[in-house]
C-alpha positions as CSV (number, residue, x, y, z in Angstrom):
1,X,-10.3,-11.6,40.6
2,X,-8.8,-14.4,41.2
3,X,-11.9,-16.7,41.0
4,X,-12.5,-14.9,37.9
5,X,-9.2,-16.0,36.4
6,X,-10.8,-19.3,37.2
7,X,-12.9,-19.8,34.7
8,X,-11.4,-18.7,31.9
9,X,-9.7,-21.1,29.4
10,X,-7.7,-21.2,26.5
11,X,-9.8,-21.1,24.1
12,X,-11.4,-17.8,25.7
13,X,-7.9,-16.0,25.6
14,X,-7.3,-17.3,22.0
15,X,-10.9,-15.7,21.2
16,X,-9.5,-12.7,23.1
17,X,-6.4,-12.6,21.2
18,X,-8.3,-13.0,17.5
19,X,-10.2,-9.9,18.6
20,X,-8.0,-7.8,19.3
21,X,-5.3,-8.7,16.4
22,X,-8.7,-7.9,14.4
23,X,-9.7,-4.7,15.8
24,X,-5.9,-3.3,16.1
25,X,-5.2,-4.2,11.9
26,X,-8.2,-2.4,11.8
27,X,-7.4,0.7,12.8
28,X,-3.5,0.5,11.9
29,X,-4.3,0.1,8.3
30,X,-7.1,3.0,8.1
31,X,-5.6,5.3,10.3
32,X,-2.4,5.2,7.7
33,X,-5.2,5.3,4.9
34,X,-6.8,8.4,3.2
35,X,-9.9,7.1,5.5
36,X,-8.1,7.6,8.8
37,X,-10.5,11.3,9.3
38,X,-13.9,9.0,8.2
39,X,-12.3,6.6,10.9
40,X,-11.7,9.2,13.4
41,X,-15.8,10.3,12.7
42,X,-16.8,7.2,12.7
43,X,-15.8,6.6,16.2
44,X,-17.1,9.9,17.4
45,X,-20.5,8.8,16.1
46,X,-20.4,5.8,17.9
47,X,-19.4,7.2,21.1
48,X,-22.6,9.5,20.5
49,X,-24.8,6.4,20.7
50,X,-23.4,4.6,22.9
51,X,-23.9,7.9,25.3
52,X,-27.4,8.3,24.0
53,X,-28.4,5.0,25.0
54,X,-27.1,5.2,28.4
55,X,-28.8,8.8,28.9
56,X,-31.9,6.8,27.4
57,X,-32.2,9.4,24.6
58,X,-35.0,6.9,22.4
59,X,-35.3,9.1,19.2
60,X,-31.5,9.6,19.0
61,X,-30.9,5.8,19.7
62,X,-34.0,5.1,17.3
63,X,-32.4,7.1,14.5
64,X,-28.4,5.7,15.1
65,X,-30.5,1.8,15.2
66,X,-31.7,2.0,11.7
67,X,-29.0,4.2,10.1
68,X,-26.4,1.4,11.2
69,X,-27.3,-1.5,8.9
70,X,-27.0,1.4,6.1
71,X,-23.6,2.3,7.5
72,X,-22.0,-0.7,7.6
73,X,-22.4,-0.7,4.0
74,X,-21.1,2.7,3.0
75,X,-18.4,2.1,4.9
76,X,-17.4,-1.1,3.1
77,X,-17.3,0.9,-0.2
78,X,-15.6,3.8,1.5
79,X,-13.0,1.7,2.6
80,X,-12.9,-1.0,-0.5
81,X,-9.2,0.0,-1.3
82,X,-8.0,-0.3,2.2
83,X,-9.7,-3.6,3.3
84,X,-8.9,-4.9,-0.3
85,X,-4.9,-3.8,0.8
86,X,-5.2,-5.5,4.6
87,X,-6.3,-8.9,3.3
88,X,-3.6,-9.0,0.9
89,X,-1.0,-8.0,3.7
90,X,-2.2,-11.0,5.4
91,X,-1.6,-13.0,3.0
92,X,1.6,-11.7,2.5
93,X,2.5,-12.3,6.0
94,X,1.4,-16.1,5.4
95,X,3.7,-16.5,1.8
96,X,6.6,-18.5,1.3
97,X,9.5,-16.7,1.1
98,X,11.5,-16.1,-2.2
99,X,14.9,-16.9,-2.9
100,X,17.0,-14.4,-0.6
101,X,20.3,-14.6,-3.5
102,X,17.9,-13.9,-6.0
103,X,16.4,-11.0,-4.0
104,X,19.3,-9.5,-3.1
105,X,20.3,-8.8,-6.6
106,X,17.5,-7.4,-8.0
107,X,17.5,-5.2,-4.8
108,X,20.7,-3.9,-6.0
109,X,20.1,-3.4,-9.8
110,X,16.9,-1.1,-9.0
111,X,19.3,0.9,-6.5
112,X,21.6,1.1,-9.2
113,X,19.5,2.4,-12.2
114,X,17.7,4.4,-9.7
115,X,21.1,6.3,-9.4
116,X,22.1,6.4,-12.6
117,X,18.5,8.4,-13.3
118,X,18.5,10.0,-10.3
119,X,21.8,11.8,-11.4
120,X,20.5,12.7,-14.6
121,X,16.9,13.7,-13.1
122,X,15.3,10.9,-15.8
123,X,12.0,10.7,-14.6
124,X,11.4,6.5,-13.8
125,X,8.2,4.8,-12.0
126,X,9.1,1.3,-10.7
127,X,6.1,-1.3,-9.2
128,X,7.4,-4.3,-7.7
129,X,4.4,-7.0,-7.9
130,X,4.1,-9.3,-4.5
131,X,1.3,-11.4,-3.5
132,X,-1.4,-9.8,-4.7
133,X,-1.2,-9.8,-8.5
134,X,-1.6,-6.5,-10.4
135,X,-3.0,-7.7,-13.7
136,X,-6.6,-6.6,-12.5
137,X,-4.8,-3.1,-11.7
138,X,-2.9,-2.1,-14.5
139,X,-3.4,-1.2,-18.1
140,X,-2.4,-0.5,-21.2
141,X,1.2,-2.0,-20.9
142,X,3.7,-3.8,-23.4
143,X,4.7,-7.3,-22.3
144,X,9.1,-7.8,-21.8
145,X,9.5,-11.1,-19.5
146,X,13.0,-9.9,-19.2
147,X,15.6,-10.6,-16.4
148,X,16.0,-7.6,-14.2
149,X,19.2,-5.6,-14.9
150,X,20.6,-2.1,-14.8
151,X,20.8,-1.9,-18.3
152,X,17.2,-2.6,-19.5
153,X,16.0,-0.9,-17.0
154,X,18.2,2.3,-17.7
155,X,17.1,1.8,-21.4
156,X,13.1,1.6,-20.7
157,X,13.1,4.7,-18.6
158,X,15.3,7.0,-21.1
159,X,14.2,9.9,-23.0
160,X,12.7,9.3,-26.4
161,X,12.4,5.6,-26.3
162,X,9.2,4.1,-27.1
163,X,8.9,2.3,-23.4
164,X,9.6,5.1,-21.2
165,X,6.4,6.7,-20.4
166,X,4.7,4.4,-18.1
167,X,5.6,2.5,-14.9
168,X,8.0,-1.1,-14.9
169,X,6.2,-3.9,-13.4
170,X,8.9,-6.3,-11.6
171,X,7.6,-9.6,-10.0
172,X,10.5,-11.8,-8.3
173,X,13.2,-11.5,-11.2
174,X,11.9,-10.2,-14.2
175,X,10.6,-7.4,-15.6
176,X,7.6,-8.3,-16.7
177,X,6.2,-5.1,-18.1
178,X,6.9,-1.8,-19.2
179,X,4.6,1.4,-20.4
180,X,2.4,0.4,-17.6
181,X,-0.9,2.9,-16.7
182,X,-1.4,2.6,-13.1
183,X,-5.0,3.9,-11.3
184,X,-4.1,7.2,-9.8
185,X,-4.6,8.1,-6.2
186,X,-8.3,9.9,-5.2
187,X,-6.1,11.4,-2.5
188,X,-6.9,14.8,-1.8
189,X,-4.4,15.5,1.1
190,X,-1.2,14.6,-1.1
191,X,0.7,17.8,-1.6
192,X,0.5,19.3,-4.7
193,X,4.6,19.0,-6.0
194,X,3.7,15.3,-6.6
195,X,3.1,14.7,-10.3
196,X,1.5,12.0,-12.1
197,X,4.2,9.2,-11.3
198,X,3.7,10.0,-7.4
199,X,-0.1,9.8,-8.0
200,X,0.2,7.0,-10.0
201,X,2.7,5.0,-7.3
202,X,0.5,6.3,-4.5
203,X,-2.8,4.8,-6.3
204,X,-1.5,1.6,-7.1
205,X,0.4,0.4,-3.6
206,X,-3.6,1.7,-2.3
207,X,-5.2,-0.7,-4.2
208,X,-2.6,-3.6,-4.3
209,X,0.3,-5.1,-1.8
210,X,2.6,-3.6,-4.1
211,X,5.7,-1.5,-3.1
212,X,6.9,1.6,-5.7
213,X,10.1,3.5,-6.6
214,X,9.8,7.0,-8.4
215,X,12.9,9.3,-10.0
216,X,11.5,13.1,-10.3
217,X,12.0,14.5,-13.2
218,X,12.0,17.5,-11.6
219,X,14.2,17.3,-9.0
220,X,16.1,13.5,-9.2
221,X,14.5,12.5,-6.1
222,X,14.0,9.1,-5.2
223,X,11.1,7.7,-3.2
224,X,9.6,4.8,-2.2
225,X,5.8,4.4,-1.7
226,X,4.8,1.6,0.2
227,X,0.3,1.1,1.8
228,X,0.1,4.8,-0.3
229,X,2.7,6.3,2.0
230,X,5.6,8.4,0.8
231,X,9.2,8.8,1.8
232,X,12.1,10.3,0.0
233,X,15.5,8.5,0.0
234,X,18.5,10.3,0.9
235,X,20.4,7.6,-0.9
236,X,20.5,4.3,-3.1
237,X,21.7,2.9,0.1
238,X,18.9,4.1,1.9
239,X,16.4,2.4,-0.6
240,X,18.6,-0.7,-0.6
241,X,17.4,-1.1,3.0
242,X,13.7,-0.3,2.7
243,X,13.7,-2.9,-0.4
244,X,15.4,-5.6,1.9
245,X,12.9,-5.0,4.3
246,X,10.2,-5.5,2.4
247,X,11.1,-7.8,0.1
248,X,14.0,-10.2,1.6
């Protein structure tokens, strides 16, 4: 055992660490996504192939070998949103942190506006852009380009106003757009209790590294959405904690 260690160089350690990191990232993000079940199926098929090779089952091994190239292409197509999001996460980790003081003010204003809307059961969908641009994902937006404020957020989502039906997109300390149409999630595992706002929030966070906040018009519940996962907020303080974790 000790003799083997003599042959391991620093370059080998870096090589192994990078491979481990990539495998971990792929499994982590796929397991959390709608492709998690597909990933489990792929692992089972891979194990069967390995077993076929070990037992010398030539026909099975031949079939798996020929299907391998096609399978890679199919997996890339199936996991396209997850791959895009994983690459965005890597970019996010190396991005420069924004002005902490300005970010904290934005977080507080979002939480206050959501609390006001929640108490009155006024529906809202707020998307916060991070390292990945949403320009190619969102549609039908009205350009705002105004500083984030509690009053403006409430006004936008107030019933019967021109911009209330759609999503608000925030970037840094600005409300860039309002009344945006977002891609709806195709995740069939989402509970039926979630309506269009929640499905749109899940959809945008599946296709980008953005995070979203939804206020339910039916219940007044506030939800935080990241990477397609919906978490119910028990209070505005809890929402602030989640936003601070992701933005500060």
